[in-house]
Rosetta silent file (secondary structure, phi, psi, omega in degrees, C-alpha in Angstrom):
SEQUENCE: MEEQKVQGSEEEIYSAFYFSCESKFPDKSPYAVTLYSPGGVESHVPVTQSHTVINKSKTSQKQFLQVCLSPSPSPMDTAAALRENLLFHTFLGVRTILVYSVSLPPSVLATINSLRSRARLNLAPWNPPPSLPPALTSTLVAFDCYHRARHSHEAWMVLTTDQILLPRISTSLTEAAKQLVQGKALTQGPNPVPLKRFCSEYPTEKQTRSFNITLRVFESTFYNKQLSKDENINLNSLEASAGARTASGSDLLTVNEYGACDRHDFSATDKDAQYEPDTLRLSKDFIQYYNKYNKF
SCORE:     score description
SCORE:     0.000 S_00000001
   1 L     0.000  134.589 -177.965  -21.747   15.019  -24.277 S_00000001
   2 E  -121.437  131.666 -179.977  -23.341   12.871  -26.968 S_00000001
   3 E  -105.108  137.893  177.558  -26.075   10.289  -26.371 S_00000001
   4 E  -132.647  129.227  179.060  -26.560    7.230  -28.538 S_00000001
   5 E   -80.806  131.548  179.829  -29.432    4.732  -28.257 S_00000001
   6 E  -119.700  125.274 -177.639  -28.376    1.084  -28.231 S_00000001
   7 E   -80.224  124.732  175.133  -30.930   -1.638  -28.898 S_00000001
   8 L  -100.594 -115.947  174.236  -30.806   -4.555  -26.421 S_00000001
   9 L   -77.705 -176.033 -177.973  -33.692   -7.013  -26.291 S_00000001
  10 L   -64.478  -30.627 -176.744  -37.058   -6.175  -27.786 S_00000001
  11 L   -93.967  -13.596 -171.445  -38.169   -4.477  -24.573 S_00000001
  12 L  -114.653  137.062  172.376  -34.884   -2.787  -23.633 S_00000001
  13 E  -130.903  123.917 -178.304  -33.082    0.180  -25.113 S_00000001
  14 E  -101.383  152.731  177.856  -29.828    1.333  -23.512 S_00000001
  15 E  -108.794  125.124  175.488  -28.263    4.762  -23.706 S_00000001
  16 E  -105.889  134.977 -176.884  -24.549    5.078  -24.375 S_00000001
  17 E  -116.409  138.502  175.390  -22.889    8.415  -23.599 S_00000001
  18 E  -111.974  121.545 -179.719  -19.673    9.841  -25.033 S_00000001
  19 L  -104.179  137.850  174.033  -17.914   12.429  -22.861 S_00000001
  20 L  -140.759  147.458  179.895  -15.329   14.824  -24.175 S_00000001
  21 L  -154.690  161.287  177.995  -13.613   17.770  -22.536 S_00000001
  22 L  -114.395  124.882 -176.558  -10.686   20.111  -23.003 S_00000001
  23 L   -75.050  136.243  176.107   -8.211   20.360  -20.140 S_00000001
  24 L   -73.619  -25.962 -178.587   -7.422   23.809  -18.805 S_00000001
  25 L  -118.995  101.757 -175.228   -4.042   22.492  -17.694 S_00000001
  26 L   -59.104  -27.797 -178.361   -2.274   20.550  -20.498 S_00000001
  27 L   -84.331   -1.126  178.117    0.251   18.991  -18.110 S_00000001
  28 L  -112.597  140.686  178.686   -2.524   17.484  -15.977 S_00000001
  29 L  -139.866  142.222  179.170   -4.637   14.509  -17.000 S_00000001
  30 L   -71.023  149.410  178.450   -7.477   12.641  -15.247 S_00000001
  31 L  -115.133   -5.811  175.353   -6.822    9.066  -14.213 S_00000001
  32 E  -166.003  155.048  175.498  -10.402    8.013  -13.419 S_00000001
  33 E  -122.112  130.207  178.685  -14.005    9.156  -13.698 S_00000001
  34 E  -102.802  126.895  179.023  -16.501    8.475  -10.904 S_00000001
  35 E  -109.041  135.159 -179.588  -20.156    8.037  -11.853 S_00000001
  36 E  -116.072  125.575  177.721  -22.946    8.361   -9.287 S_00000001
  37 L   -87.563  162.700  179.088  -26.348    6.784   -9.842 S_00000001
  38 L   -57.009  -26.700 -179.946  -29.540    8.253   -8.321 S_00000001
  39 L   -83.151    1.333  177.943  -29.507    5.435   -5.759 S_00000001
  40 L    91.116    4.874  179.900  -26.111    6.466   -4.451 S_00000001
  41 L   -81.482  132.620  179.920  -24.141    3.644   -6.085 S_00000001
  42 E  -101.854  145.757  171.978  -20.668    4.663   -7.280 S_00000001
  43 E  -138.986  144.490 -174.978  -18.778    3.214  -10.221 S_00000001
  44 E  -116.497  130.369  179.738  -15.275    4.080  -11.344 S_00000001
  45 E  -115.055  115.819 -179.702  -14.099    4.174  -14.946 S_00000001
  46 E   -71.511  148.641  175.199  -10.305    4.285  -15.447 S_00000001
  47 L  -104.742  122.116 -175.870   -8.791    6.629  -17.991 S_00000001
  48 L   -65.950  132.223  178.944   -6.048    4.962  -19.994 S_00000001
  49 L  -103.413  158.193 -179.889   -2.645    6.595  -19.612 S_00000001
  50 L   -91.293   -1.986 -179.324    0.188    6.606  -22.109 S_00000001
  51 L   -66.054  146.100  175.663    2.831    5.918  -19.447 S_00000001
  52 L  -118.195  126.780  178.343    4.791    2.697  -19.766 S_00000001
  53 L   -92.629  123.839 -176.725    6.078    0.917  -16.681 S_00000001
  54 L  -112.086  133.968  176.545    9.427   -0.746  -17.312 S_00000001
  55 L  -122.838  122.605 -179.519   10.968   -3.408  -15.111 S_00000001
  56 L  -108.588  -13.183 -175.730   14.597   -4.389  -15.600 S_00000001
  57 L   -82.739   99.476 -179.695   15.189   -6.262  -12.350 S_00000001
  58 L  -121.927  135.046  179.284   14.906   -9.928  -13.305 S_00000001
  59 L  -151.206  145.554  178.084   16.303  -12.824  -11.312 S_00000001
  60 L   -89.278  -13.986  179.372   15.757  -16.543  -11.167 S_00000001
  61 L   -76.836  141.268 -179.721   16.662  -16.696   -7.486 S_00000001
  62 L   -65.087  131.257  172.878   13.748  -16.669   -5.044 S_00000001
  63 E   -84.594  160.553 -178.172   13.156  -13.337   -3.351 S_00000001
  64 E   -74.008  -50.268 -168.745   12.155  -13.283    0.309 S_00000001
  65 E  -133.526  135.565  167.892    8.997  -11.169    0.258 S_00000001
  66 E  -111.185  123.765  177.244    6.305  -10.050   -2.154 S_00000001
  67 E  -101.312  129.282  177.433    4.134   -7.185   -0.876 S_00000001
  68 E  -113.041  124.643  179.530    0.663   -6.774   -2.404 S_00000001
  69 E   -98.120  115.490 -176.211   -1.139   -3.456   -1.960 S_00000001
  70 L   -70.864  155.105 -177.674   -4.911   -3.920   -1.968 S_00000001
  71 L   -67.573  147.596  179.166   -7.148   -1.496   -3.912 S_00000001
  72 L   -71.315  134.172  179.037   -8.460    1.555   -2.138 S_00000001
  73 L   -78.763   -6.115 -175.268  -12.164    1.242   -1.168 S_00000001
  74 L  -115.454  147.323  176.385  -12.629    4.987   -1.572 S_00000001
  75 L   -77.273    0.082 -179.621  -12.615    7.175   -4.715 S_00000001
  76 L   -64.362  150.837 -179.006  -10.514    9.741   -2.813 S_00000001
  77 L   -70.183  119.248 -179.617   -7.103   10.600   -4.242 S_00000001
  78 L  -115.281   20.938 -174.721   -4.475    8.392   -2.557 S_00000001
  79 H   -59.232  -46.346 -177.422   -1.554    9.295   -4.833 S_00000001
  80 H   -63.910  -43.462  179.892    0.601   10.863   -2.101 S_00000001
  81 H   -66.033  -38.848 -179.609    0.038    7.956    0.306 S_00000001
  82 H   -68.252  -41.343  177.294    0.723    5.377   -2.414 S_00000001
  83 H   -62.359  -43.482  178.991    3.958    7.075   -3.477 S_00000001
  84 H   -62.123  -40.706  179.921    5.095    7.234    0.145 S_00000001
  85 H   -63.593  -49.150 -179.184    4.250    3.552    0.613 S_00000001
  86 H   -62.778  -43.039 -178.793    6.147    2.423   -2.492 S_00000001
  87 H   -66.228  -41.859 -177.396    9.142    4.593   -1.694 S_00000001
  88 H   -69.388  -42.634 -179.778    9.375    3.509    1.934 S_00000001
  89 H   -65.720  -41.827  178.097    9.060   -0.206    1.198 S_00000001
  90 H   -69.394  -33.465  175.433   11.664   -0.117   -1.566 S_00000001
  91 H   -61.590  -37.718 -178.784   13.930    1.968    0.687 S_00000001
  92 H   -80.021  -10.722  174.986   13.660   -0.750    3.345 S_00000001
  93 L   115.171    4.693  175.678   14.568   -3.453    0.845 S_00000001
  94 L   -70.816  127.582 -174.391   11.310   -4.883   -0.541 S_00000001
  95 L  -107.493   -5.386  176.064   12.120   -5.941   -4.102 S_00000001
  96 E  -138.689  121.746  178.148    8.678   -7.027   -5.361 S_00000001
  97 E  -133.394  131.890  177.999    5.483   -5.011   -4.951 S_00000001
  98 E  -113.649  123.267 -176.331    2.168   -5.664   -6.672 S_00000001
  99 E  -107.600  117.825  175.392   -0.291   -2.753   -6.795 S_00000001
 100 E   -94.635  123.118 -177.264   -4.007   -3.496   -7.256 S_00000001
 101 E  -159.676  147.749  173.749   -5.833   -0.420   -8.480 S_00000001
 102 L   -63.429  -42.190  178.358   -8.663    0.724  -10.740 S_00000001
 103 L  -164.773  161.926 -178.941   -6.254    3.288  -12.174 S_00000001
 104 L  -127.461  137.799  178.634   -3.124    5.175  -11.174 S_00000001
 105 L   -70.581  159.147 -178.482   -2.386    8.897  -11.540 S_00000001
 106 H   -55.699  -35.508 -178.542    0.603   10.001  -13.630 S_00000001
 107 H   -64.267  -36.731  178.850    2.672   10.935  -10.553 S_00000001
 108 H   -70.220  -43.411  178.915    2.455    7.364   -9.210 S_00000001
 109 H   -63.126  -38.277  178.154    3.330    5.848  -12.580 S_00000001
 110 H   -66.561  -39.010  178.244    6.295    8.221  -12.911 S_00000001
 111 H   -67.027  -40.517  177.329    7.498    7.275   -9.413 S_00000001
 112 H   -60.047  -43.123  179.172    7.152    3.567  -10.238 S_00000001
 113 H   -65.761  -34.397  179.063    9.267    4.063  -13.350 S_00000001
 114 H   -70.138  -21.065 -178.789   11.917    5.914  -11.355 S_00000001
 115 L   -94.537    4.973 -172.699   12.113    2.914   -8.982 S_00000001
 116 L   -63.219  -24.336  177.557   12.566    0.322  -11.732 S_00000001
 117 L   -82.141  -11.768 -176.589   16.277   -0.067  -10.913 S_00000001
 118 L  -100.746  -30.545 -173.104   15.458   -0.691   -7.239 S_00000001
 119 L  -158.853  166.625  174.665   12.570   -3.144   -7.359 S_00000001
 120 E   -97.556  109.245 -177.638   10.101   -5.062   -9.482 S_00000001
 121 E  -112.876  117.849 -177.927    6.830   -3.127   -9.344 S_00000001
 122 E  -112.179  147.495  178.917    3.819   -4.676  -11.072 S_00000001
 123 E  -108.694  129.453  178.548    0.394   -3.207  -11.720 S_00000001
 124 E  -114.697  104.296  179.405   -2.718   -5.362  -11.386 S_00000001
 125 E   -56.473  138.453 -176.198   -5.808   -3.721  -12.967 S_00000001
 126 L  -131.709  103.722 -179.436   -8.782   -3.894  -10.613 S_00000001
 127 L  -131.593   67.575 -178.082  -12.250   -3.372  -12.084 S_00000001
 128 L   -81.496  170.094  172.458  -14.726   -5.344   -9.946 S_00000001
 129 L   -60.417  145.951 -178.316  -18.509   -4.876   -9.778 S_00000001
 130 L   -58.259  -27.372 -174.786  -19.418   -1.823   -7.643 S_00000001
 131 L   -90.644   10.481 -178.169  -21.255   -4.012   -5.115 S_00000001
 132 L   -64.585  120.261 -178.534  -18.260   -6.282   -4.341 S_00000001
 133 L   -65.259  148.842  179.922  -18.089   -6.612   -0.505 S_00000001
 134 H   -57.017  -37.869 -179.083  -14.782   -5.608    1.192 S_00000001
 135 H   -63.780  -39.150  179.007  -14.345   -9.103    2.649 S_00000001
 136 H   -70.801  -35.237  175.169  -14.554  -10.655   -0.819 S_00000001
 137 H   -58.900  -46.047  179.673  -12.112   -8.075   -2.154 S_00000001
 138 H   -61.508  -41.045 -179.775   -9.599   -9.093    0.524 S_00000001
 139 H   -65.121  -43.711 -178.699  -10.063  -12.775   -0.316 S_00000001
 140 H   -66.548  -41.642  178.868   -9.574  -12.258   -4.052 S_00000001
 141 H   -64.673  -43.477  179.438   -6.470  -10.095   -3.586 S_00000001
 142 H   -63.025  -41.125 -179.902   -4.936  -12.605   -1.154 S_00000001
 143 H   -62.902  -45.318 -179.298   -5.660  -15.505   -3.540 S_00000001
 144 H   -68.411  -40.723  179.761   -4.069  -13.706   -6.484 S_00000001
 145 H   -60.822  -43.423  178.833   -1.102  -12.516   -4.409 S_00000001
 146 H   -59.655  -48.094 -176.707   -0.407  -16.068   -3.261 S_00000001
 147 H   -68.144  -29.733  177.285   -0.439  -17.526   -6.779 S_00000001
 148 H   -75.769  -23.662 -175.045    1.854  -14.782   -8.088 S_00000001
 149 H   -97.443  -23.659 -164.651    4.345  -15.357   -5.249 S_00000001
 150 L   -64.309  -24.740  179.935    4.420  -19.118   -4.739 S_00000001
 151 L  -100.075   -7.278 -173.045    7.018  -19.937   -7.409 S_00000001
 152 L  -128.914   -6.696 -176.680    9.272  -16.906   -6.972 S_00000001
 153 E  -136.926  158.780  177.914    9.149  -15.849   -3.310 S_00000001
 154 E   -89.236  -20.747 -178.095    9.536  -17.320    0.151 S_00000001
 155 E  -155.586  160.135  177.201    6.753  -15.215    1.671 S_00000001
 156 E  -145.140  157.553 -175.469    3.950  -12.817    0.760 S_00000001
 157 E  -152.140  137.618  177.111    1.886  -10.186    2.537 S_00000001
 158 E  -104.970  125.499  178.844   -1.194   -8.097    1.704 S_00000001
 159 E  -127.686  165.125  170.909   -1.218   -4.507    2.960 S_00000001
 160 L   -95.794  172.264  178.487   -3.280   -1.399    2.316 S_00000001
 161 L   -60.831  -27.534 -177.419   -1.874    1.869    1.031 S_00000001
 162 L   -87.259   -1.929 -175.010   -1.898    3.164    4.628 S_00000001
 163 E  -111.200  136.507 -179.785    0.108    0.239    6.056 S_00000001
 164 E  -130.462  129.940  176.883    3.893   -0.098    6.091 S_00000001
 165 E   -82.936  127.698 -174.918    5.910   -3.120    7.192 S_00000001
 166 E  -128.871  145.205  171.774    8.825   -2.048    9.387 S_00000001
 167 E   -78.709  138.750 -177.494   11.810   -3.750   11.032 S_00000001
 168 L   -87.193  -28.514 -176.007   11.789   -3.321   14.804 S_00000001
 169 L  -113.206  -52.494 -177.111   15.502   -3.824   15.441 S_00000001
 170 L   -78.458  178.090 -178.837   17.424   -3.618   12.175 S_00000001
 171 L  -102.245    2.447  178.262   17.438   -0.728    9.707 S_00000001
 172 L  -151.163  157.808  176.764   16.119   -2.665    6.719 S_00000001
 173 H   -73.823  -21.150  175.285   13.722   -5.475    5.896 S_00000001
 174 H   -64.698  -44.927  177.495   16.599   -7.261    4.174 S_00000001
 175 H   -67.140  -40.391  179.142   18.407   -7.557    7.513 S_00000001
 176 H   -62.606  -37.408  178.605   15.162   -8.501    9.265 S_00000001
 177 H   -63.064  -41.172  177.983   14.596  -11.280    6.721 S_00000001
 178 H   -62.828  -40.553  178.948   18.027  -12.744    7.479 S_00000001
 179 H   -66.158  -36.986  177.920   17.242  -12.653   11.209 S_00000001
 180 H   -64.079  -43.090 -179.307   13.904  -14.375   10.577 S_00000001
 181 H   -69.330  -46.365 -178.966   15.582  -17.166    8.616 S_00000001
 182 H   -65.064  -34.124 -179.287   18.489  -17.597   11.022 S_00000001
 183 L   -88.992    5.526 -179.193   16.166  -17.610   14.029 S_00000001
 184 L    51.823   42.354 -170.112   13.741  -20.110   12.453 S_00000001
 185 L   -81.448  -16.968 -174.140   11.055  -17.562   13.225 S_00000001
 186 L  -107.748  135.893  171.100    8.554  -18.431   10.503 S_00000001
 187 L  -100.865  154.779  179.662    6.232  -21.399   10.276 S_00000001
 188 L   -65.868  128.156 -175.622    4.716  -22.433    6.963 S_00000001
 189 E   110.282 -161.107 -177.225    1.473  -20.528    6.527 S_00000001
 190 E   -73.191  134.248  175.501    0.303  -17.305    8.213 S_00000001
 191 E  -123.091  114.244 -174.965    2.574  -15.684   10.816 S_00000001
 192 E   -68.334  134.458  174.990    0.938  -12.786   12.699 S_00000001
 193 E  -117.648  128.424 -176.654    2.752   -9.438   12.747 S_00000001
 194 E   -58.751  139.232  177.481    1.490   -6.819   15.250 S_00000001
 195 E  -108.945  130.642  177.517   -0.451   -3.885   13.769 S_00000001
 196 E  -117.485  128.671 -178.335   -0.224   -0.425   15.347 S_00000001
 197 E   -96.272  108.228  177.788   -2.741    2.267   14.424 S_00000001
 198 E   -92.463  107.027 -172.766   -1.106    5.691   14.257 S_00000001
 199 E   -86.860  132.629 -179.092   -4.032    8.118   14.325 S_00000001
 200 L   -69.418  -12.584  178.354   -3.749   11.459   12.542 S_00000001
 201 L   -72.861  -16.691  177.840   -5.859   13.046   15.293 S_00000001
 202 L   -75.445  161.504  179.629   -2.843   12.928   17.624 S_00000001
 203 L   -60.610  147.201  177.984   -0.351   15.845   17.685 S_00000001
 204 L   -74.807  141.234 -179.723    2.190   16.046   14.883 S_00000001
 205 L   -58.556  126.164 -176.303    5.772   15.140   15.779 S_00000001
 206 H   -65.658  -31.976 -176.381    7.677   18.331   16.655 S_00000001
 207 H   -65.998  -18.714 -176.994   10.955   17.102   15.185 S_00000001
 208 H   -83.942   -2.319 -179.663    9.430   17.096   11.681 S_00000001
 209 H   -63.028  -26.297 -179.370    8.959   20.870   11.655 S_00000001
 210 H   -87.969   -5.312  179.652   12.416   21.224   10.147 S_00000001
 211 L   -76.344  146.686 -179.302   11.688   18.734    7.360 S_00000001
 212 L   -92.984    5.380  178.059   11.059   20.197    3.911 S_00000001
 213 L  -136.514  160.948  178.900    8.492   17.522    3.021 S_00000001
 214 L  -103.784  117.191 -179.166    5.340   16.069    4.581 S_00000001
 215 L  -135.046  124.148 -176.790    5.573   12.362    5.384 S_00000001
 216 H   -63.929  -32.974 -176.459    3.115   10.487    7.595 S_00000001
 217 H   -64.155  -20.622  178.281    5.672    7.896    8.670 S_00000001
 218 H  -106.329  -31.779 -177.518    7.578   10.614   10.518 S_00000001
 219 H   -74.907  -31.908 -179.531    4.814   13.063   11.467 S_00000001
 220 L   -95.840  108.381 -178.348    2.624   10.439   13.211 S_00000001
 221 L  -122.356    9.533  174.812    4.436    9.164   16.305 S_00000001
 222 E  -116.877  126.369  171.790    1.465    8.339   18.557 S_00000001
 223 E  -115.134  156.764 -177.798   -0.476    5.109   18.168 S_00000001
 224 E   -93.941  117.964 -175.819   -3.617    4.089   20.031 S_00000001
 225 H   -66.466  -37.191 -178.455   -3.076    1.029   22.223 S_00000001
 226 H   -68.912  -43.614 -179.837   -6.768    0.158   22.467 S_00000001
 227 H   -72.629  -16.285  179.996   -7.374    0.329   18.708 S_00000001
 228 H   -98.860   -6.990 -176.015   -4.197   -1.699   18.135 S_00000001
 229 L   -63.103  128.127  177.016   -4.959   -4.388   20.702 S_00000001
 230 L    60.258   22.561  177.216   -4.942   -7.915   19.251 S_00000001
 231 L   -97.924  132.249 -178.251   -4.630   -6.534   15.706 S_00000001
 232 E  -141.487  155.752  170.743   -2.316   -8.408   13.341 S_00000001
 233 E  -120.801  133.888 -175.436   -1.400   -8.648    9.669 S_00000001
 234 E   -82.154  129.740  166.831   -0.296  -12.050    8.393 S_00000001
 235 E   -97.354  110.659 -171.361    3.125  -12.607    6.908 S_00000001
 236 E   -93.808  112.118 -179.145    2.489  -15.752    4.895 S_00000001
 237 E   -90.712  133.661  179.644    5.491  -18.044    4.630 S_00000001
 238 L   -93.270   -6.417 -179.219    5.623  -20.493    1.737 S_00000001
 239 L  -131.844  146.452  179.486    8.429  -22.515    3.266 S_00000001
 240 L   -89.815  142.094  176.513    8.847  -24.156    6.673 S_00000001
 241 L   -88.221  128.743  179.244   11.831  -23.368    8.902 S_00000001
 242 L   -92.654  143.830  178.317   13.738  -26.423   10.069 S_00000001
 243 L   102.195  177.487 -177.609   15.240  -26.576   13.527 S_00000001
 244 L   -76.316  137.806 -179.919   14.508  -25.011   16.891 S_00000001
 245 L   -75.717  130.426  177.308   13.034  -21.505   16.914 S_00000001
 246 L  -121.378    2.027  178.950   15.268  -18.852   18.492 S_00000001
 247 L  -148.857  162.540  179.796   13.383  -15.734   17.316 S_00000001
 248 L  -124.448  140.108  179.000    9.833  -14.539   16.753 S_00000001
 249 H   -59.825  -35.905 -179.543    8.456  -12.623   13.806 S_00000001
 250 H   -69.457  -18.648  176.785    6.530  -10.299   16.140 S_00000001
 251 H   -84.832  -19.987 -174.290    9.830   -9.365   17.818 S_00000001
 252 H  -107.445  -21.251 -175.623   11.482   -8.444   14.534 S_00000001
 253 E  -132.101  155.435  172.084    8.651   -6.880   12.501 S_00000001
 254 E  -149.808  155.191  175.014    5.694   -4.561   12.953 S_00000001
 255 E  -114.420  122.686  177.035    3.078   -3.015   10.664 S_00000001
 256 E  -100.822  130.159  176.939    2.283    0.661   11.157 S_00000001
 257 E  -111.289  127.095 -176.188   -1.039    1.964    9.855 S_00000001
 258 E  -113.979  136.811  178.133   -1.348    5.704    9.278 S_00000001
 259 E   152.731 -176.687  179.875   -4.562    7.680    8.879 S_00000001
 260 L   -75.856  139.150  177.279   -7.646    9.033   10.576 S_00000001
 261 L  -103.318    8.140  177.961   -9.202    6.919   13.329 S_00000001
 262 L    56.846   39.891  175.377  -12.462    8.913   13.214 S_00000001
 263 L  -131.039  137.709 -176.424  -12.059   10.044   16.796 S_00000001
 264 L  -119.586   15.397  179.391  -11.923   13.667   17.877 S_00000001
 265 L  -115.387   20.856 -179.393  -11.261   13.268   21.590 S_00000001
 266 L   -82.699  147.988  170.803   -7.627   12.117   21.304 S_00000001
 267 L  -150.532  163.517 -177.253   -4.733   13.861   23.015 S_00000001
 268 L   -66.733  -15.028 -177.705   -1.111   13.001   23.715 S_00000001
 269 L   -99.852    4.696  177.595   -1.951   12.480   27.408 S_00000001
 270 L   -61.421  150.701  178.833   -4.671    9.841   26.869 S_00000001
 271 L   -67.081  -23.259  179.935   -4.153    6.561   28.679 S_00000001
 272 L   -94.428   -1.931 -179.781   -4.342    4.766   25.336 S_00000001
 273 E   -84.679  126.386  179.572   -1.860    7.075   23.591 S_00000001
 274 E  -121.592  120.522  179.749    1.569    5.525   23.140 S_00000001
 275 E   -82.328  124.340  179.595    4.468    7.635   21.889 S_00000001
 276 L  -144.156   93.769 -178.041    6.727    5.713   19.505 S_00000001
 277 L   -91.465   29.529 -171.794    9.113    7.796   17.368 S_00000001
 278 H   -58.908  -35.496 -176.621   11.006    4.731   16.127 S_00000001
 279 H   -67.804  -19.933 -177.759   10.752    5.604   12.429 S_00000001
 280 H   -62.640  -20.976  177.866   12.622    8.879   12.969 S_00000001
 281 H   -65.334  -18.678 -179.064   15.895    6.918   13.088 S_00000001
 282 H  -100.654   -1.234 -168.870   15.419    6.396    9.351 S_00000001
 283 H   -63.421  -44.096 -175.898   14.430    9.970    8.482 S_00000001
 284 H   -61.378  -50.495 -178.300   17.767   11.370    7.283 S_00000001
 285 H   -69.360  -37.951 -177.336   18.504    8.586    4.815 S_00000001
 286 H   -69.603  -37.570 -179.874   14.905    8.210    3.668 S_00000001
 287 H   -61.951  -38.144  176.083   14.415   11.908    2.905 S_00000001
 288 H   -64.653  -42.801  178.276   17.432   11.766    0.582 S_00000001
 289 H   -63.269  -44.026 -179.303   15.994    8.636   -1.035 S_00000001
 290 H   -61.347  -46.054 -178.577   12.548   10.260   -1.313 S_00000001
 291 H   -65.872  -26.467 -179.655   13.902   13.389   -2.992 S_00000001
 292 H   -79.555  -41.479 -170.785   15.795   11.232   -5.497 S_00000001
 293 H  -105.916  -18.006 -179.292   13.031    8.838   -6.571 S_00000001
 294 L   -72.604  135.213  179.979    9.746   10.647   -5.890 S_00000001
 295 L  -126.406  145.505 -179.589    8.128   12.094   -8.997 S_00000001
 296 L  -108.909    0.000    0.000    5.207   14.482   -9.368 S_00000001
């Protein structure tokens, strides 16, 4: 480490530090550095990667949905969850995904490149001030997502890495989109889609023991009814449906959120535990898709 004094104003002198290191594992490279100040404030510095993301899927026709994945509020490694999210959404038929992130690890960038024939995946660098409140982060991401979608898509939605939009009846979001349009289910503006919180504290699905990979969308089959009550994620429609409504978005779509609920008193027999193994109907086809496009 090398320190260099930098002159600011007459009263201020700043210290600039240069870090260098030699990797023990040549095939591994860091994708971010986290700095901690004495006051407990964290700041993240991305490490530039040499990977190039290529997109070949170009069309002038409006796509139905643009999904925007908001940046993770934690410095914890979310590579596995992000890869699973991208793979599952593209498997279901989402053709445009925008990823907001301080930096992305090589495995995620490699997976994005492997999906370039399936969808348009864009990266949005995210380097805000460390003190940016979560509510303001959500507002800024939603504002940017809207402006990127309004001329090329019929609808847009902001999700986290832990949230996946799923069709409730059909086997793909492409089919669900057709049902939404035919049923005049969307009004211009926000349309609430029910959110279900699948807590990792619940027992793991027994049927997944024979799977050769670990995937949260199949292992977590219990959601908490109390924590999911009155929770929604907005599907924002940019166009109004004409005619009488014959279907509802909440009947055709749901958002599943996977992760820890910070509760240690859960069991499968709780009154608030609801067993819903609906995603398992997609497991056979998705595992083949995952093994083809997932990269490490």
